[in-house]
N, C-alpha and C positions, 0 to 999 in steps of 0.2 A: 354539913349534911343538908340535902334538899329533898323534898317530896315531889314526885312526878306522877303524872297519869298519862295513859295512852288514849288518843282520841282519833276517831275515823270520821271523815266527812262524807264519803260515798260508800255505797255497799261494796264490800270486798276491796276497798281502796287502800292506799298506803296508810300506815299507822304513824301518827305524829305525836311527839311528846311535849307536854306543857308542864309548867310549874303549877302545882295544885293551889298555891296561894292560900293555904289553910282551909280549902273547901273539901269536905268529906264526900267525895264522889265515888259511887260504886259502879260495878260493871253493869251496863245496860242503861245507865242514866244519860239524859241529854244535858249538855252543858254549853254555855256561851264562852268562847275563848277569843283572845286577841291574836289575829293572824296578820300576815303581810298585806292582805287586801281588806283589812278591817275586821269587824266583829263577825263571827260565823258560828253557826249551830252545828255541833257534832255529837257523836255518840261515844260514850266512854267504853273502850274495849278492854283496857288494862287498868286495874284498880291502883290506888295510891301505893307507891313504893319509895323507900328511902335510898338515896344514892349519894356518892361523893361528888361534890360540885367540881372538883378538879378533873374528874374524868370526862367532862363535857368541854369541848373546845369553844363552843359559842353559847352565849347566855340564852336560856329558855324564856319564851314568852309565857305570860301568866294567864291562868283561867280567870274569867270575870265573875261568873255566878252560875248557879244551876238554872237550867231552862225551866220556865214556867209553862203553864198550859197555853198561854197566849203565844209564847215563842214557838212552841211545837205546832200550833195551828197556823202560825205565819209561815213556817217551813212547808207545811202541806199545801198552802195556797201557792207558794212559789213553785212547787212541783207541778201543779196544774197549769200555771202560767207557762212553764217551760214547754209543755206539749203544744200550746197555741203558738208560741214563738217558733217552735220547730217547723210547724206547717207553713207559717208565713215566710220563714227564711228559705224553705225549699222552693216556694213559688218565685221568690225574687232571684234565686240562682238560675232557675229555668228561664226567666225573662232576660237576664243578662247573658245567658248562654255560656256560663262558666263551667270549666271542666273540673269540678270538685264535688265531693260527696259529703253531705252533712251527716255527722255521726250523733252528736248530742248537744244539748243546750243546758246551760246552768245559770241560774239567777243568783246574784249575791244576796246575802241575808238581809242587808239593809236596803236592797233594791237600788243600789247605786250604779250597777252595771250588769250587762248580760255577756256571758261567754259562749261563743259558738265554736264547737270542735268539728274539724273536717279533715278529710284525707284527699290527697291529690298526687299525681305522678310527678309534678314539678312545681315551679313557682306560679302563683296565680295572682293576677292583678284584680283585687276585690275592692278597690277604692270607691267605685261607684256603688257597689253593694252596701258598703258600710254607711254611705250617705243615706240611702233609701231606708235602711233599718233604723238609723238614728232618728229620721223624721217620723217613723211610725211609733217607736217605743219611747222616744223622748228621754233617753238616758244614754250612758256611755256604752259603746259597742266594742267588743274584742273578739277577733277571729284567730284561732290557734290551729295550726296544722299539726296533726299527730300521725303516728305510724300505724301499720296494719295490726300490730300486736296490741297496741292500746285500744284500737277499735274493737277487737275481739273481747278485750277485757270489759269494755263498757257495755257492749251488746249482749255478751254471754252466748251460750249455745251448748251443744253436745259434741264431745270429742269422738275420735274413731273407736275408743273403748266403750262408748255407749253411756258414759257418765258425763256430768257437767264439766266444762273445761276448767282446768286448774286455775288459770288466771282469773276466772270469774267467780271462783269459790274461796280459795285460801291464799293464792300467791299475791304478795304485795309488791314484789319487785321481780323484774325479768332477769334471768341468768343467761349468759352467753352460751349458745349451743352451736356445735360444729358437726360437719359430716363425719369427722374422725370418730366421734362418739358412736355413731351408728355402725361404723366398720369395726370398732373395738368390741361391740356387743353382738357381732355376727347377724345384724339385721339386714333385711332386704333394702337395697339402695334405690328402690322404686320411690320416686318423690310422692306419689299418692298414698303410700303406706307409712311414711315417716314424717308427713307434714300434718299440721293441725288445721283448724278451720280458718286461721289467719293466712295460710299459705306458706308459713315458715316452718322450720323444723320444730317438732314437738318439744315442749319444755321438759317432759318426763324423761327424755334421754339423759338429762343431767343427774337424775336421782341416783342411779346405780353406777355411774361412771367411776367413781372412786373405788367401789368394790371390785369392779372389773380390772382396773389398773393394778391394784394390790394383789389380786389373785393371779393374774397373768405373770407377774414377776416370780411367783413361787412355782409355776408350772413349766414343764419343758416345751420347747417350740415344736411346731409341726415339722416332721421330716427328720428329727433327731432320733438317734438310737438310745434306748433306755433298757434297764434291767427290770424285769417283772418276776413275780414268784414262779412263772412258767418258763423263764429264760429271757433271752434278748429279743427285742422287737423294735419296730419303727413306729413313731407317733404319727397317727393319721388325723386325729381330731381332738378337740378339747371341749369339755362341758364346764363352763365357768360357774354356773349356778350350783351344780351338784359337786363341783371340784373333782371331776373324774377325767381319766385320760383313756382314749381309744388307741390301742396298740395293735399293729399288724404282726402276727406271729407266723413265721414261715417254717414249714415242716416238709422238706424235700421239694416237690413240685407243687404243693398245695399251700395255701395261706389262709389264715383265719383272723378276723378282727375281734378283739376282746376288750372289755371295759374294765378298768382297774381304778380303785381310789388313789388319790394323790399320795397317800401315806405309804402305799405299797410300790411306788415307782422310785427307781434310783437312776440318776442321770449318768451318762458316760461322756467323758471329755478326754480325748487323746488316749483312749484305751484304759482310762482309769475312772473310777466312780467319782461322783461329784464331791464327796467328802474327802477322798484322797487328794484330789486336785487342790482343794482349799488348803490342806495341810502342807502340800509341796509349795504352794505359792507363799504361804506364811513363812516357811523356812527360808525360801530364797529371798524374801523381802528382808528378813532379819540379817541374813548374811550380807546383803547389799548395804544395809545400814551400817554394819560393823566395818565393812571395807571402806565406806565413805568416811567414817570416823577416823580410820587409820590414815587416809589420805590427807585429812585436814590437820593432822598432828605436825608439828615442826620437824624439820629434817633431822636435827640433833637428837630429838627424843626417839624418833623411829630407829636411828642407827643404834642407839643405846639398847632399845628393846630387842632388836634383831641379833646383835652381837653379844649381848650380856657382858659388856665390857666392865672392867674393874673400876672402882672408884678412884678419883684422882687423889694424889697426895695432898696433905693439909697445906703444904707450902704453896701448891698451885691453886688450891681453892681460895686461899687468902688473898691472892693477887687481885688487884682492882680490874674491873672489866674494861676492855678496850672501847674507846669512844670515838665517834665520827666527828665530822665538821659541825653538825648541828647539836653536838654534846649529847647524843643519844647512844646508849650502849649498842655495840655491834650485834649482840645476841638478839636484841629486839628487832633490829633491822633484818637480821637473818630470818627470824620467825615471821616478820611481816612479809618478806619477799617469798617465803616458802608457801604462804597460803595461796590456794588456787584462785585464779581470776576467771569470772564468768566469760565465756566466749573464747577462751584460750586453753590449749591443751595443758594438762598438768605434767610437769617434767619431773621424773623420779630419778634420784641418784642412787647408784649401786654402792652400798657400804663397803663391798669387797673390791671396788674398782682399783684402789690404790695398791692393795697387795698384789692383785693380778698384774698390774703394770710393772711392778718391781720384779716379779718372777719372769715376766716376758723379757725384761731388759737383761736379766742374768742369763737366760737361755740364749739370747742373741749374742751376748758377749762370749759365751762358751763356743757357739758356732763359729764366731769370727776367729777365735784363737785356734780352733781345730783346722780351719781352712788355712791360716797362716803357717801352721806347722807343716801341713801337707805341701804347701808351696815351697817352703825352705828345703824339705827333703828332696823334692824333685830337682831343685836347683843344684843341690850338692851332688846328686848322681850325675847330672849332666856335666858338671865340672870334672868329676873323676874320670868319666868316659873320655872327655876331651884330652885330658892329660895322658891317658893310656895311648890314645891314637897318636899324639905327638912323640911319645917315646918310641913307638914302633917305627915311625918315619925316620928318626935319628939312627936307629940300628940299621936300617937299610942303607 
C-alpha cells in the first residue's frame, strides 16, 4: 500500500498525483514536490489516500516537504516577474514581425528557465526571438505552442450561458466533442450558438450526451405508427428531457397533435405491437437453433430418430466395426463427413429413398410384364387370322 496526494500547480489546472513520502499534507496546503522539470511549488487539492501500488503503471514521484513562508513568498515574486516577462516578449515579437500570439509566461520555481506559451496558425521560426530573450533574462528559454482551447483555459472568461467557462473553473481535461452531439440533442446548428469563447464546440455538449443516447433507444422514431390510449397515431416529435412523445391523431379530415408519456406508448411493427414482435422473434430464433442442431447430427442418428427403427440383434451389435486404411472406424469417418462444411451446401439424405427405389423397380417390372403379355396376345391373333386366310384360299 502507498499513500498519495493530489497536487495542482496552476489555478484550475490538471491534477497530478505524488507519493506523500510520509508528509501529512491537508487540502489547501502548499507543498514542494519533485517533478520532471525540477522542484516546484503546488497546492494540495486532494488529501492523503491509501492505494494499491500495483494499480499504478508508473512509479510516482515523491513529495519533498511542506512549503514554508519563504517558499510561498518566492512563488509570489515569480508571479510578478512573469508579468514583466510577458510585456518584454510581446515587444520582441512585434520587432521580429512574427505571426504568433503570446498567451502566458511561467517561471520555474528554482528560476532555472522561463516558459512562454503562444498560439499560431502554423509553424513559426522563432530562433532569433529565443536569442534575444536569452540575452535579456540570462536563463534558459522555452517556447511552447498550444491550441485555442488551452488558451481559453489559461485566460478564462464567460461562456454563452453567462457563467465562467467550464475549462477555467473545474475541467482538468478536454473531452472530444462532435457536431453529432448537437444533432442528437436537437440543438441549432448555428456555429455562433454552439461554440464557446475558444471558437470550438462547447464542452458542455458532452455532459448529457449519454442520457440522450440511452433515452432515444427506448423511444420510437419520428414517422412511425404507435398505439396510444386514444388509438393509433404517427410520431411527429420527441422530448428527450421529459421523455414524452408527440403523436398526430387523425379523425376523418382533421388531425390533432397530442403529447403522451413514454409509458403510455406502444410501438407497432408489421401490424403487431412491439412486445408481440419480440415474442415471435424469440420463438423463431429457438426453432432455428433446434433445426441447426438437427443438421449437425450424424446421418445415422437422424435416420434412427426419424424412422424409429428397431434395435439390432445382439449378434450384429457384437460384430467389430469396419475399419478403413488408416485403421479408423468407418462410423467415425461417416460422422466426420456428415458434418457440414462452411461455404458448402449441406447435403441431406432421404431415409426413405431406398424403399422408394425398390417400389419403383417393382412397378416398372409389372409394367414391362403387362406390355409383354399384350404384345404376345396381338401376335397370336395375327397368326390365327393368317391361317384362316390360307384355308379359304385352298378351298377356292
